[in-house]
C-alpha positions in Angstrom: -96.1 -24.5 68.6 -92.4 -23.6 68.3 -91.6 -26.5 70.7 -93.3 -28.9 68.4 -91.5 -27.5 65.4 -88.1 -27.9 67.2 -89.0 -31.5 68.2 -90.0 -32.3 64.6 -86.7 -30.9 63.3 -84.8 -32.8 65.9 -86.8 -36.0 65.1 -86.2 -35.4 61.4 -82.5 -34.9 61.9 -82.3 -38.0 64.1 -84.1 -40.0 61.3 -81.7 -38.6 58.7 -78.7 -39.5 60.9 -80.1 -43.0 61.3 -80.6 -43.4 57.6 -77.0 -42.2 56.9 -75.6 -44.6 59.5 -77.6 -47.5 58.0 -76.5 -46.5 54.5 -72.8 -46.5 55.6 -73.2 -49.8 57.3 -74.8 -51.4 54.2 -72.2 -49.8 51.9 -69.5 -51.1 54.2 -70.9 -54.6 54.0 -71.1 -54.4 50.2 -67.5 -53.1 49.9 -66.2 -55.5 52.6 -68.1 -58.3 50.9 -66.5 -57.4 47.6 -63.1 -57.3 49.2 -63.7 -60.7 50.7 -65.0 -62.0 47.4 -61.8 -60.6 45.7 -59.6 -62.3 48.3 -61.4 -65.5 47.8 -60.9 -65.3 44.1 -57.2 -64.6 44.5 -56.9 -67.5 46.9 -58.6 -69.8 44.4 -56.2 -68.6 41.7 -53.3 -69.4 44.1 -52.3 -65.8 44.7 -51.4 -64.1 48.0 -52.3 -60.5 48.9 -48.9 -59.2 47.7 -48.8 -60.8 44.3 -49.1 -57.9 41.9 -46.0 -58.0 39.8 -43.9 -55.9 42.1 -41.2 -57.0 44.5 -40.8 -57.4 48.2 -44.0 -59.3 49.0 -44.6 -62.9 49.7 -44.9 -64.9 46.5 -47.2 -67.9 46.7 -47.5 -68.8 43.0 -45.5 -71.5 41.3 -42.4 -70.7 39.2 -42.8 -69.3 35.7 -42.3 -71.7 32.8 -39.8 -70.4 30.4 -42.1 -71.4 27.5 -44.8 -69.0 28.8 -42.5 -66.0 28.9 -42.0 -63.6 25.9 -38.6 -62.0 26.0 -37.7 -58.5 24.6 -34.3 -56.9 24.8 -33.9 -53.1 24.7 -31.1 -50.7 25.3 -31.0 -49.3 28.8 -30.7 -45.7 30.0 -26.9 -45.9 30.3 -24.5 -46.8 27.4 -23.8 -50.6 27.5 -26.9 -51.5 29.5 -29.5 -53.9 28.3 -33.0 -54.3 29.7 -34.6 -57.7 29.3 -38.4 -57.6 29.6 -40.3 -60.8 30.4 -44.0 -61.0 29.7 -46.1 -63.8 31.1 -48.4 -65.5 28.5 -49.4 -68.3 30.8 -51.0 -68.9 34.2 -50.0 -66.8 37.2 -46.5 -67.6 38.2 -43.5 -66.2 40.1 -39.9 -65.4 39.6 -37.2 -64.6 42.2 -33.5 -64.3 42.0 -30.8 -63.7 39.4 -30.9 -65.0 35.9 -27.7 -66.6 34.6 -26.5 -64.4 31.7 -23.7 -65.3 29.3 -22.7 -62.9 26.5 -21.4 -64.7 23.4 -19.4 -63.5 20.4 -20.0 -66.3 18.0 -21.6 -69.7 17.7 -19.0 -71.5 19.7 -19.0 -72.5 23.4 -18.0 -70.2 26.2 -18.6 -66.5 26.6 -18.6 -63.8 29.2 -20.6 -64.7 32.3 -22.3 -61.8 34.1 -21.6 -61.4 37.8 -24.5 -60.8 40.2 -25.0 -57.2 41.2 -25.3 -56.2 44.9 -29.1 -55.6 44.7 -31.6 -57.5 46.7 -33.8 -60.1 45.1 -37.5 -59.2 45.2 -40.1 -61.8 44.6 -42.2 -61.1 41.5 -45.6 -62.6 40.8 -46.9 -62.2 37.3 -50.5 -62.6 36.1 -51.2 -63.4 32.5 -50.1 -60.4 30.4 -48.0 -58.8 33.1 -44.3 -57.9 32.6 -41.2 -57.7 34.7 -37.5 -57.1 33.7 -33.9 -57.4 34.6 -30.9 -55.3 33.6 -27.5 -56.4 32.2 -24.7 -53.8 32.7 -21.6 -53.8 30.6 -18.6 -51.4 30.7 -18.5 -48.6 28.1 -16.2 -49.4 25.2 -13.8 -46.4 24.8 -11.3 -48.3 22.7 -12.1 -46.4 19.5 -13.9 -49.2 17.6 -12.0 -52.3 18.6 -13.3 -54.8 21.1 -15.3 -57.9 21.3 -18.5 -58.0 19.2 -21.3 -59.6 21.2 -24.2 -60.9 19.1 -26.0 -63.3 21.4 -26.9 -63.5 25.1 -28.1 -66.6 26.8 -30.4 -66.2 29.8 -31.3 -69.0 32.2 -34.0 -68.1 34.7 -33.9 -69.0 38.4 -35.2 -72.6 39.0 -34.7 -73.3 35.2 -32.1 -75.4 33.4 -32.6 -74.5 29.8 -31.3 -71.1 28.6 -33.1 -68.8 26.2 -30.8 -67.3 23.4 -31.5 -63.7 22.6 -29.9 -61.5 19.8 -28.0 -58.5 21.1 -25.6 -55.9 19.6 -22.8 -55.0 22.0 -19.1 -54.3 21.8 -17.1 -55.1 25.0 -13.8 -53.4 25.6 -10.7 -55.3 24.5 -8.4 -56.9 25.3 -9.7 -59.0 28.2 -13.5 -59.5 28.2 -13.2 -62.2 30.9 -12.5 -59.3 33.4 -15.1 -57.1 31.8 -17.2 -55.9 34.7 -20.4 -57.4 33.2 -23.1 -57.6 35.8 -26.8 -58.6 36.0 -29.5 -57.3 38.3 -32.1 -59.7 39.9 -35.4 -60.1 38.1 -37.8 -57.4 39.2 -35.2 -55.0 40.7 -36.2 -51.5 39.7 -39.1 -52.7 37.7 -41.9 -50.2 37.3 
């Protein structure tokens, strides 16, 4: 009798192990199938596996249209820094590179053109509603109130020709804003 009991227990455990293995296999097929389905959906939408609004991955979407981006300018963490946020309100798109940034004092032509920083240029893919950013760095004005009042900034995105004009409130050091040390980071560098 004890031998039959041991055999039943072994047989019961064996059945349990088989059931668990079958369950894992089925679950794996469902999860794997869901992953494949998700990949298929991303492919149909024109997205690669690295397109999640971050940098460094392969970007396979088309360039963002300036008209589908909402711009917001905020003060950065350091004095004189500006953070320009870009939110996509259109179809999935990508941005890569440095924006051309010109700081302007009045309605006339000209201005202070920002130099490119030394940071690498990540590729950024944006789904509808996602955001990225770039930073503009200006030197601190320690001139005691004098300097050049900057009221506007134009920003031209990579692969675009038309600038977007944004309101800003900066004071660059005097007397020579042309040698001001204004720099711009690439789109997506340091974005969270």
